[in-house]
All heavy atoms as an XYZ file, in Angstrom:
750
protein
N     -21.136    -17.559     44.969
C     -20.747    -18.430     43.890
C     -19.611    -17.770     43.120
O     -19.723    -16.615     42.713
C     -21.914    -18.733     42.997
C     -21.640    -19.703     41.915
S     -23.219    -20.215     41.198
C     -22.774    -20.118     39.509
N     -18.523    -18.480     42.929
C     -17.368    -17.938     42.233
C     -17.635    -17.841     40.764
O     -18.312    -18.716     40.179
C     -16.136    -18.784     42.534
N     -17.063    -16.837     40.139
C     -17.172    -16.728     38.676
C     -16.355    -17.815     38.025
O     -15.265    -18.165     38.493
C     -16.658    -15.358     38.191
C     -17.574    -14.205     38.599
O     -18.791    -14.489     38.808
O     -17.094    -13.097     38.754
N     -16.874    -18.344     36.953
C     -16.152    -19.381     36.215
C     -14.937    -18.713     35.558
O     -15.006    -17.573     35.088
C     -17.028    -19.973     35.144
N     -13.795    -19.389     35.520
C     -12.617    -18.796     34.895
C     -12.867    -18.567     33.402
O     -13.566    -19.369     32.736
C     -11.534    -19.817     35.130
C     -12.244    -21.082     35.420
C     -13.561    -20.723     36.018
N     -12.364    -17.466     32.937
C     -12.533    -17.134     31.525
C     -11.513    -17.929     30.714
O     -10.361    -18.071     31.122
C     -12.291    -15.655     31.280
C     -13.357    -14.761     31.914
C     -13.084    -13.314     31.612
C     -14.113    -12.434     32.271
N     -13.842    -11.009     32.034
N     -11.934    -18.426     29.542
C     -10.956    -19.139     28.708
C      -9.915    -18.134     28.196
O     -10.247    -16.972     28.003
C     -11.797    -19.719     27.567
C     -13.049    -18.894     27.558
C     -13.242    -18.393     28.959
N      -8.691    -18.577     28.002
C      -7.668    -17.625     27.507
C      -8.041    -17.156     26.097
O      -8.549    -17.918     25.267
C      -6.397    -18.485     27.466
C      -6.840    -19.882     27.523
C      -8.176    -19.900     28.189
N      -7.812    -15.895     25.878
C      -8.071    -15.335     24.547
C      -7.050    -15.821     23.548
O      -5.860    -15.920     23.886
C      -8.081    -13.790     24.582
C      -9.231    -13.217     25.420
C      -9.270    -11.719     25.354
O      -8.793    -11.143     24.371
O      -9.777    -11.117     26.289
N      -7.493    -16.134     22.357
C      -6.574    -16.552     21.330
C      -5.724    -15.358     20.883
O      -6.222    -14.272     20.706
C      -7.326    -17.132     20.143
N      -4.450    -15.550     20.762
C      -3.589    -14.463     20.291
C      -3.553    -14.456     18.760
O      -3.738    -15.525     18.120
C      -2.187    -14.609     20.873
O      -1.581    -15.814     20.370
N      -3.354    -13.311     18.210
C      -3.359    -13.152     16.780
C      -2.055    -12.472     16.397
O      -1.780    -11.342     16.870
C      -4.549    -12.322     16.321
C      -4.634    -12.027     14.833
C      -4.836    -13.303     14.038
C      -5.773    -11.039     14.572
N      -1.255    -13.133     15.618
C      -0.022    -12.516     15.115
C      -0.356    -11.803     13.821
O      -0.816    -12.414     12.858
C       1.055    -13.593     14.877
C       2.365    -13.018     14.391
C       3.412    -14.059     14.155
O       3.467    -15.020     14.949
O       4.181    -13.921     13.196
N      -0.084    -10.511     13.801
C      -0.375     -9.684     12.603
C       0.922     -9.403     11.896
O       1.858     -8.885     12.512
C      -1.120     -8.389     12.988
C      -2.439     -8.735     13.657
C      -1.289     -7.502     11.794
C      -3.191     -7.562     14.187
N       0.986     -9.710     10.620
C       2.169     -9.444      9.825
C       1.947     -8.165      9.029
O       0.853     -7.911      8.549
C       2.436    -10.607      8.894
C       2.801    -11.864      9.608
C       3.090    -13.020      8.658
O       2.723    -12.985      7.516
N       3.767    -13.999      9.176
N       2.987     -7.361      8.910
C       2.925     -6.129      8.182
C       4.089     -6.075      7.183
O       5.241     -5.919      7.608
C       2.980     -4.939      9.154
C       2.828     -3.532      8.604
C       1.487     -3.365      7.934
C       3.011     -2.508      9.711
N       3.812     -6.229      5.900
C       4.844     -6.168      4.899
C       5.406     -4.761      4.805
O       4.732     -3.765      5.098
C       4.299     -6.566      3.530
C       3.844     -8.014      3.455
O       4.359     -8.816      4.228
O       2.950     -8.319      2.667
N       6.671     -4.657      4.414
C       7.374     -3.361      4.346
C       6.598     -2.335      3.469
O       6.461     -1.194      3.839
C       8.798     -3.503      3.858
C       9.676     -4.192      4.874
O       9.306     -4.203      6.073
O      10.745     -4.688      4.503
N       6.124     -2.782      2.283
C       5.458     -1.856      1.382
C       4.131     -1.366      1.995
O       3.746     -0.225      1.799
C       5.244     -2.420      0.011
C       4.446     -3.725      0.030
O       4.518     -4.465      0.995
O       3.752     -3.962     -0.981
N       3.440     -2.204      2.753
C       2.224     -1.779      3.417
C       2.546     -0.883      4.599
O       1.853      0.077      4.865
C       1.393     -3.019      3.866
C       0.186     -2.601      4.674
C       0.973     -3.837      2.651
N       3.629     -1.180      5.345
C       4.001     -0.400      6.514
C       4.323      1.063      6.128
O       4.112      1.942      6.944
C       5.239     -1.019      7.177
N       4.787      1.282      4.929
C       5.082      2.652      4.477
C       3.847      3.499      4.311
O       3.862      4.710      4.376
C       5.869      2.658      3.165
C       7.297      2.188      3.356
O       7.855      2.395      4.413
N       7.841      1.555      2.336
N       2.685      2.836      4.085
C       1.421      3.552      3.993
C       1.273      4.295      2.650
O       2.158      4.338      1.826
N       0.095      4.870      2.500
C      -0.214      5.635      1.335
C      -0.870      6.950      1.802
O      -1.797      6.912      2.648
C      -1.213      4.924      0.428
C      -0.648      3.736     -0.264
C       0.270      4.105     -1.405
O       0.091      5.097     -2.074
N       1.298      3.307     -1.543
N      -0.428      8.094      1.301
C      -1.064      9.339      1.654
C      -2.263      9.524      0.746
O      -2.182      9.338     -0.463
C      -0.115     10.536      1.427
C      -0.810     11.827      1.702
C      -1.010     12.287      3.003
C      -1.295     12.630      0.667
C      -1.698     13.434      3.272
C      -1.968     13.802      0.933
C      -2.168     14.208      2.213
O      -2.823     15.390      2.473
N      -3.407      9.828      1.316
C      -4.634     10.084      0.567
C      -5.275     11.357      1.079
O      -5.093     11.736      2.226
C      -5.644      8.908      0.596
C      -5.029      7.659      0.007
C      -6.125      8.648      2.018
N      -6.021     12.029      0.213
C      -6.716     13.255      0.628
C      -8.168     13.237      0.164
O      -8.817     14.282      0.155
C      -5.969     14.490      0.158
C      -5.723     14.500     -1.324
O      -6.197     13.688     -2.072
N      -4.876     15.435     -1.760
N      -8.660     12.071     -0.197
C     -10.064     11.910     -0.608
C     -10.473     10.472     -0.411
O      -9.633      9.561     -0.558
C     -10.211     12.304     -2.074
C     -11.617     12.245     -2.605
S     -11.628     12.764     -4.351
C     -13.353     12.618     -4.692
N     -11.707     10.249     -0.094
C     -12.228      8.904      0.018
C     -13.636      8.862     -0.538
O     -14.422      9.818     -0.381
C     -12.237      8.464      1.476
N     -13.964      7.767     -1.207
C     -15.301      7.553     -1.740
C     -15.849      6.280     -1.062
O     -15.149      5.315     -0.893
C     -15.284      7.335     -3.238
C     -14.825      8.522     -4.098
C     -14.760      8.129     -5.557
C     -15.730      9.723     -3.891
N     -17.133      6.382     -0.713
C     -17.766      5.215     -0.050
C     -18.943      4.809     -0.914
O     -19.833      5.617     -1.234
C     -18.282      5.592      1.364
C     -18.988      4.411      2.004
C     -17.124      6.095      2.216
N     -18.973      3.548     -1.321
C     -20.110      2.995     -2.061
C     -20.545      1.719     -1.352
O     -19.790      1.139     -0.587
C     -19.690      2.653     -3.513
C     -19.397      3.896     -4.317
O     -20.295      4.681     -4.583
N     -18.123      4.087     -4.684
N     -21.797      1.324     -1.608
C     -22.272      0.124     -0.942
C     -23.323     -0.588     -1.777
O     -24.004      0.017     -2.606
C     -22.802      0.428      0.434
C     -24.038      1.300      0.434
N     -25.305      0.791      0.287
C     -24.183      2.611      0.544
C     -26.173      1.792      0.312
N     -25.501      2.927      0.468
N     -23.439     -1.880     -1.480
C     -24.538     -2.681     -1.946
C     -25.241     -3.180     -0.693
O     -24.871     -2.809      0.424
C     -24.019     -3.884     -2.789
O     -23.284     -4.761     -1.953
C     -23.210     -3.434     -3.959
N     -26.160     -4.077     -0.857
C     -26.843     -4.638      0.321
C     -25.878     -5.431      1.192
O     -26.064     -5.501      2.417
C     -27.968     -5.564     -0.167
C     -28.790     -6.132      0.956
C     -29.913     -7.031      0.449
O     -30.223     -7.007     -0.760
O     -30.468     -7.768      1.277
N     -24.855     -6.016      0.615
C     -23.984     -6.934      1.352
C     -22.577     -6.425      1.649
O     -21.856     -7.084      2.376
C     -23.870     -8.289      0.612
O     -23.344     -8.017     -0.705
C     -25.213     -8.942      0.476
N     -22.164     -5.309      1.050
C     -20.803     -4.840      1.282
C     -20.637     -3.374      1.051
O     -21.421     -2.738      0.306
C     -19.781     -5.622      0.412
C     -19.969     -5.428     -1.060
C     -19.153     -6.387     -1.902
O     -18.773     -7.465     -1.395
O     -18.921     -6.061     -3.046
N     -19.617     -2.808      1.721
C     -19.206     -1.445      1.525
C     -17.864     -1.430      0.837
O     -17.016     -2.255      1.174
C     -19.095     -0.702      2.858
C     -20.384     -0.203      3.405
C     -21.246     -1.066      4.061
C     -20.761      1.121      3.271
C     -22.465     -0.621      4.584
C     -21.962      1.580      3.788
C     -22.821      0.703      4.437
N     -17.656     -0.529     -0.087
C     -16.366     -0.366     -0.763
C     -15.857      1.021     -0.430
O     -16.531      2.032     -0.671
C     -16.494     -0.533     -2.284
O     -17.020     -1.844     -2.551
C     -15.168     -0.409     -2.984
N     -14.646      1.085      0.130
C     -13.973      2.337      0.467
C     -12.794      2.508     -0.493
O     -11.898      1.687     -0.515
C     -13.480      2.336      1.890
C     -14.458      1.892      2.975
C     -13.780      1.895      4.330
C     -15.687      2.815      3.007
N     -12.863      3.561     -1.315
C     -11.749      3.888     -2.194
C     -11.016      5.082     -1.602
O     -11.618      6.123     -1.374
C     -12.254      4.222     -3.616
C     -12.718      3.014     -4.388
O     -12.163      1.924     -4.143
O     -13.608      3.148     -5.228
N      -9.704      4.902     -1.405
C      -8.861      5.955     -0.891
C      -8.018      6.529     -2.029
O      -7.317      5.775     -2.721
C      -7.966      5.427      0.233
C      -8.753      4.917      1.395
C      -9.104      3.576      1.540
C      -9.227      5.821      2.375
C      -9.867      3.141      2.616
C      -9.994      5.369      3.465
C     -10.302      4.046      3.564
N      -8.121      7.839     -2.241
C      -7.635      8.474     -3.445
C      -6.662      9.609     -3.107
O      -6.840     10.321     -2.108
C      -8.818      9.047     -4.235
C      -9.789      7.888     -4.566
C      -8.423      9.795     -5.482
C     -11.182      8.366     -4.957
N      -5.662      9.778     -3.935
C      -4.785     10.961     -3.864
C      -5.091     11.874     -5.032
O      -5.002     11.456     -6.183
C      -3.335     10.555     -3.867
C      -2.414     11.752     -3.897
C      -2.427     12.674     -2.833
C      -1.597     12.005     -4.967
C      -1.615     13.800     -2.857
C      -0.774     13.133     -5.005
C      -0.786     14.014     -3.950
O       0.008     15.122     -3.951
N      -5.503     13.073     -4.697
C      -5.808     14.084     -5.723
C      -4.673     15.124     -5.699
O      -4.432     15.750     -4.684
C      -7.130     14.820     -5.440
C      -7.431     15.852     -6.506
C      -8.284     13.791     -5.319
N      -3.993     15.256     -6.860
C      -2.956     16.290     -6.963
C      -3.620     17.624     -7.314
O      -4.548     17.633     -8.141
C      -1.965     15.923     -8.058
C      -1.077     14.739     -7.685
C      -0.002     14.507     -8.741
O       0.074     15.203     -9.743
N       0.815     13.502     -8.498
N      -3.131     18.688     -6.736
C      -3.708     19.998     -7.072
C      -3.584     20.298     -8.570
O      -2.587     19.973     -9.190
C      -2.870     20.974     -6.267
C      -2.240     20.172     -5.176
C      -2.081     18.786     -5.731
N      -4.641     20.880     -9.129
C      -4.663     21.351    -10.517
C      -4.514     20.221    -11.544
O      -4.056     20.471    -12.667
C      -3.614     22.429    -10.746
C      -3.599     23.500     -9.724
N      -4.647     24.396     -9.558
C      -2.705     23.812     -8.774
C      -4.392     25.225     -8.542
N      -3.214     24.865     -8.048
N      -4.881     19.004    -11.152
C      -4.819     17.893    -12.080
C      -6.237     17.369    -12.317
O      -7.007     17.254    -11.385
C      -3.943     16.769    -11.528
C      -2.476     17.129    -11.384
C      -1.832     17.423    -12.707
O      -2.019     16.677    -13.676
N      -1.054     18.478    -12.781
N      -6.567     17.049    -13.574
C      -7.946     16.606    -13.868
C      -8.196     15.143    -13.505
O      -9.329     14.679    -13.595
C      -8.063     16.820    -15.369
C      -6.656     16.657    -15.887
C      -5.787     17.234    -14.780
N      -7.171     14.401    -13.145
C      -7.344     13.005    -12.851
C      -6.790     12.698    -11.443
O      -5.860     13.343    -11.004
C      -6.608     12.122    -13.860
C      -7.175     12.270    -15.254
C      -6.423     11.407    -16.239
N      -6.660     10.039    -15.911
C      -6.385      9.054    -16.701
N      -5.820      9.286    -17.882
N      -6.635      7.809    -16.384
N      -7.338     11.671    -10.808
C      -6.864     11.231     -9.513
C      -6.711      9.723     -9.540
O      -7.415      9.049    -10.289
C      -7.812     11.686     -8.403
N      -5.872      9.210     -8.676
C      -5.613      7.767     -8.648
C      -6.063      7.159     -7.339
O      -5.763      7.680     -6.255
C      -4.130      7.506     -8.861
C      -3.811      6.028     -8.965
C      -2.362      5.808     -9.336
C      -2.142      4.330     -9.555
N      -0.812      4.005    -10.021
N      -6.773      6.024     -7.445
C      -7.143      5.268     -6.253
C      -5.866      4.589     -5.747
O      -5.187      3.855     -6.485
C      -8.230      4.203     -6.556
C      -8.451      3.314     -5.324
C      -9.511      4.884     -6.989
N      -5.508      4.862     -4.499
C      -4.287      4.287     -3.918
C      -4.591      2.984     -3.218
O      -3.723      2.128     -3.107
C      -3.673      5.266     -2.913
C      -3.161      6.561     -3.522
C      -1.744      6.364     -4.010
N      -1.210      7.532     -4.647
C      -0.335      8.353     -4.097
N       0.068      8.176     -2.870
N       0.111      9.386     -4.771
N      -5.825      2.832     -2.726
C      -6.193      1.613     -2.015
C      -7.704      1.458     -2.023
O      -8.430      2.452     -1.994
C      -5.691      1.673     -0.560
O      -5.966      0.461      0.079
N      -8.154      0.219     -2.079
C      -9.571     -0.084     -2.022
C      -9.760     -1.117     -0.915
O      -9.032     -2.151     -0.852
C     -10.094     -0.634     -3.346
C     -11.517     -1.167     -3.269
C     -12.070     -1.584     -4.591
N     -12.537     -0.351     -5.254
C     -13.093     -0.344     -6.457
N     -13.226     -1.464     -7.129
N     -13.501      0.775     -6.954
N     -10.707     -0.870     -0.022
C     -11.023     -1.787      1.075
C     -12.510     -2.138      0.963
O     -13.346     -1.269      0.832
C     -10.697     -1.139      2.444
C     -11.068     -2.074      3.552
C      -9.248     -0.715      2.520
N     -12.775     -3.439      0.970
C     -14.152     -3.920      0.880
C     -14.501     -4.621      2.183
O     -13.766     -5.494      2.634
C     -14.304     -4.878     -0.331
C     -13.894     -4.169     -1.601
C     -15.738     -5.396     -0.423
C     -13.722     -5.083     -2.801
N     -15.595     -4.175      2.800
C     -16.008     -4.742      4.112
C     -17.477     -5.103      4.100
O     -18.249     -4.513      3.353
C     -15.834     -3.655      5.223
C     -14.521     -2.973      5.371
C     -14.542     -1.588      4.801
C     -14.170     -2.930      6.805
N     -17.844     -6.025      4.968
C     -19.254     -6.289      5.145
C     -19.818     -5.215      6.087
O     -19.052     -4.525      6.773
C     -19.541     -7.734      5.598
C     -19.122     -7.964      7.047
O     -19.405     -7.205      7.921
N     -18.512     -9.133      7.258
N     -21.122     -4.998      6.091
C     -21.690     -3.912      6.884
C     -21.355     -3.962      8.377
O     -21.104     -2.912      8.989
C     -23.220     -4.061      6.638
C     -23.310     -4.681      5.306
C     -22.143     -5.641      5.232
N     -21.300     -5.143      8.974
C     -20.984     -5.224     10.386
C     -19.541     -4.788     10.645
O     -19.255     -4.089     11.629
C     -21.223     -6.628     10.939
C     -22.695     -6.966     11.059
C     -22.905     -8.356     11.651
C     -24.373     -8.670     11.726
N     -24.597     -9.981     12.305
N     -18.618     -5.187      9.812
C     -17.241     -4.777      9.989
C     -17.096     -3.278      9.763
O     -16.318     -2.591     10.473
C     -16.288     -5.520      9.039
C     -16.067     -6.942      9.455
N     -16.070     -7.978      8.578
C     -15.821     -7.477     10.682
C     -15.826     -9.106      9.232
N     -15.693     -8.827     10.524
N     -17.819     -2.720      8.824
C     -17.791     -1.275      8.598
C     -18.279     -0.532      9.820
O     -17.694      0.454     10.234
C     -18.602     -0.851      7.369
C     -18.531      0.651      7.144
C     -17.241      1.012      6.429
C     -19.722      1.159      6.432
N     -19.359     -1.011     10.464
C     -19.881     -0.399     11.644
C     -18.827     -0.421     12.770
O     -18.643      0.565     13.494
C     -21.152     -1.061     12.077
C     -21.858     -0.474     13.257
C     -22.621      0.775     12.861
C     -23.440      1.287     14.050
N     -24.724      1.783     13.686
N     -18.147     -1.542     12.912
C     -17.090     -1.653     13.957
C     -15.946     -0.649     13.631
O     -15.422     -0.016     14.537
C     -16.544     -3.059     13.997
C     -17.481     -4.060     14.621
C     -16.816     -5.461     14.716
N     -17.826     -6.440     15.043
C     -18.285     -7.359     14.223
N     -17.807     -7.447     13.008
N     -19.195     -8.230     14.616
N     -15.599     -0.525     12.365
C     -14.567      0.438     11.967
C     -15.015      1.833     12.244
O     -14.240      2.654     12.768
C     -14.256      0.273     10.454
C     -13.272      1.296      9.844
C     -11.930      1.200     10.518
C     -13.158      1.082      8.360
N     -16.269      2.161     11.966
C     -16.814      3.511     12.242
C     -16.726      3.841     13.734
O     -16.269      4.926     14.104
C     -18.247      3.577     11.749
C     -18.998      4.886     12.032
C     -18.342      6.055     11.340
C     -20.450      4.754     11.616
N     -17.085      2.866     14.611
C     -17.043      3.109     16.038
C     -15.603      3.315     16.475
O     -15.302      4.226     17.266
C     -17.691      1.912     16.788
C     -17.420      1.973     18.285
C     -19.199      1.908     16.521
N     -14.666      2.517     15.948
C     -13.264      2.666     16.308
C     -12.706      4.030     15.818
O     -11.945      4.683     16.534
C     -12.427      1.531     15.689
N     -13.112      4.431     14.641
C     -12.648      5.738     14.134
C     -13.213      6.881     14.917
O     -12.517      7.873     15.205
C     -12.989      5.870     12.638
C     -12.180      4.916     11.788
S     -12.663      4.951     10.058
C     -11.933      6.506      9.564
N     -14.497      6.776     15.327
C     -15.112      7.833     16.158
C     -14.368      7.967     17.494
O     -14.095      9.075     17.950
C     -16.572      7.583     16.391
C     -17.419      7.800     15.144
C     -18.849      7.309     15.306
O     -19.148      6.358     16.005
N     -19.757      8.041     14.682
N     -13.992      6.820     18.078
C     -13.256      6.864     19.354
C     -11.883      7.468     19.128
O     -11.403      8.251     19.959
C     -13.115      5.430     19.912
N     -11.258      7.135     18.022
C      -9.937      7.695     17.696
C      -9.979      9.210     17.534
O      -9.140      9.960     18.029
N     -11.007      9.699     16.836
C     -11.160     11.148     16.661
C     -11.448     11.839     17.980
O     -10.911     12.874     18.281
C     -12.256     11.476     15.615
C     -12.593     12.945     15.585
C     -11.810     11.015     14.211
N     -12.284     11.220     18.809
C     -12.598     11.793     20.108
C     -11.328     11.881     20.956
O     -11.068     12.911     21.626
C     -13.648     10.958     20.840
N     -10.506     10.887     20.955
C      -9.234     10.889     21.683
C      -8.311     11.963     21.129
O      -7.645     12.674     21.876
C      -8.540      9.537     21.647
C      -9.270      8.480     22.443
O     -10.041      8.776     23.346
N      -9.042      7.239     22.104
N      -8.234     12.069     19.805
C      -7.383     13.109     19.170
C      -7.843     14.491     19.596
O      -7.050     15.341     19.991
C      -7.466     12.982     17.668
C      -6.682     13.998     16.900
C      -5.396     13.760     16.466
C      -7.249     15.257     16.599
C      -4.660     14.701     15.799
C      -6.516     16.225     15.935
C      -5.238     15.924     15.530
O      -4.507     16.903     14.880
N      -9.145     14.733     19.520
C      -9.675     16.070     19.857
C      -9.516     16.370     21.335
O      -9.277     17.531     21.693
C     -11.152     16.174     19.429
C     -11.314     16.245     17.922
C     -12.729     16.395     17.483
O     -13.658     15.793     18.107
O     -12.964     17.156     16.516
N      -9.601     15.369     22.189
C      -9.385     15.617     23.603
C      -7.920     16.045     23.874
O      -7.671     16.850     24.752
C      -9.694     14.354     24.402
N      -7.055     15.549     23.086
C      -5.615     15.864     23.281
C      -5.201     17.149     22.535
O      -4.435     17.959     23.062
C      -4.776     14.671     22.809
C      -3.292     14.910     23.052
C      -2.511     13.669     22.822
N      -1.136     13.899     23.135
C      -0.208     12.998     23.108
N      -0.499     11.746     22.790
N       1.034     13.297     23.388
N      -5.672     17.330     21.297
C      -5.163     18.425     20.437
C      -6.182     19.506     20.120
O      -5.858     20.482     19.494
C      -4.642     17.844     19.128
C      -3.517     16.870     19.302
C      -3.732     15.503     19.075
C      -2.266     17.274     19.725
C      -2.727     14.592     19.245
C      -1.256     16.350     19.885
C      -1.469     15.020     19.646
O      -0.449     14.126     19.810
N      -7.418     19.308     20.509
C      -8.463     20.304     20.215
C      -9.332     19.845     19.065
O      -9.028     18.907     18.343
N     -10.466     20.555     18.920
C     -11.434     20.127     17.914
C     -10.930     20.257     16.488
O     -10.174     21.161     16.154
C     -12.614     21.038     18.165
C     -12.116     22.195     18.931
C     -10.893     21.723     19.649
N     -11.375     19.329     15.660
C     -11.113     19.389     14.220
C     -12.212     20.119     13.550
O     -13.399     19.874     13.824
C     -11.005     17.959     13.642
C      -9.808     17.125     14.102
C      -9.999     15.665     13.735
C      -8.556     17.684     13.510
N     -11.897     21.046     12.667
C     -12.905     21.795     11.917
C     -12.970     21.229     10.511
O     -11.931     21.026      9.852
C     -12.529     23.285     11.890
C     -13.549     24.071     11.075
C     -12.417     23.852     13.286
N     -14.196     20.927     10.071
C     -14.363     20.274      8.751
C     -13.940     21.196      7.602
O     -13.360     20.722      6.637
C     -15.817     19.824      8.561
C     -16.219     18.743      9.529
S     -15.361     17.218      9.216
C     -16.163     16.691      7.733
N     -14.304     22.487      7.642
C     -13.873     23.405      6.617
C     -13.902     24.815      7.187
O     -14.369     25.036      8.298
C     -14.815     23.327      5.383
O     -16.124     23.775      5.737
N     -13.384     25.773      6.449
C     -13.286     27.146      6.900
C     -14.637     27.745      7.256
O     -14.748     28.539      8.188
C     -12.546     28.002      5.899
C     -11.107     27.603      5.764
O     -10.562     26.994      6.715
O     -10.475     27.928      4.722
N     -15.694     27.392      6.514
C     -17.019     27.983      6.731
C     -17.905     27.135      7.667
O     -19.050     27.431      7.857
C     -17.746     28.291      5.423
C     -18.024     27.024      4.616
O     -17.743     25.909      5.113
O     -18.550     27.159      3.523
N     -17.368     26.054      8.197
C     -18.095     25.234      9.125
C     -18.989     24.178      8.497
O     -19.571     23.371      9.184
N     -19.109     24.197      7.157
C     -19.958     23.218      6.495
C     -19.183     21.911      6.358
O     -17.949     21.869      6.383
C     -20.401     23.692      5.127
O     -19.257     23.867      4.282
N     -19.913     20.817      6.207
C     -19.264     19.532      6.024
C     -18.676     19.438      4.622
O     -19.175     20.046      3.673
C     -20.219     18.379      6.263
O     -21.228     18.369      5.296
N     -17.644     18.656      4.510
C     -16.989     18.493      3.217
C     -17.485     17.180      2.589
O     -17.665     16.202      3.250
C     -15.470     18.394      3.383
C     -14.944     19.720      3.943
S     -13.191     19.665      4.406
C     -12.418     18.687      3.263
N     -17.700     17.188      1.306
C     -18.166     15.965      0.582
C     -17.014     15.415     -0.197
O     -16.182     16.048     -0.673
C     -19.315     16.244     -0.363
C     -20.543     16.677      0.442
O     -20.610     16.531      1.643
N     -21.521     17.206     -0.224
């Protein structure tokens, strides 16, 4: 029995505005959650400064966060396969 033909996948055109394309450098992230959503705050901390600024906030539902986590784990695995392992800190402990 022949397999039924698959319906064509819908294409998605993604637009990227110039200011978003430039990106934001961050060196800290905070993760908070409720029962229905996760909030990721991406922050730039300047050395020797008592204040830091949130550069971007992303709010996701738990299923989308899980998909993002899987995609990021795959990205890190690919990076480490090519460039070597990433070390979390000098003493081997995880960073908070």
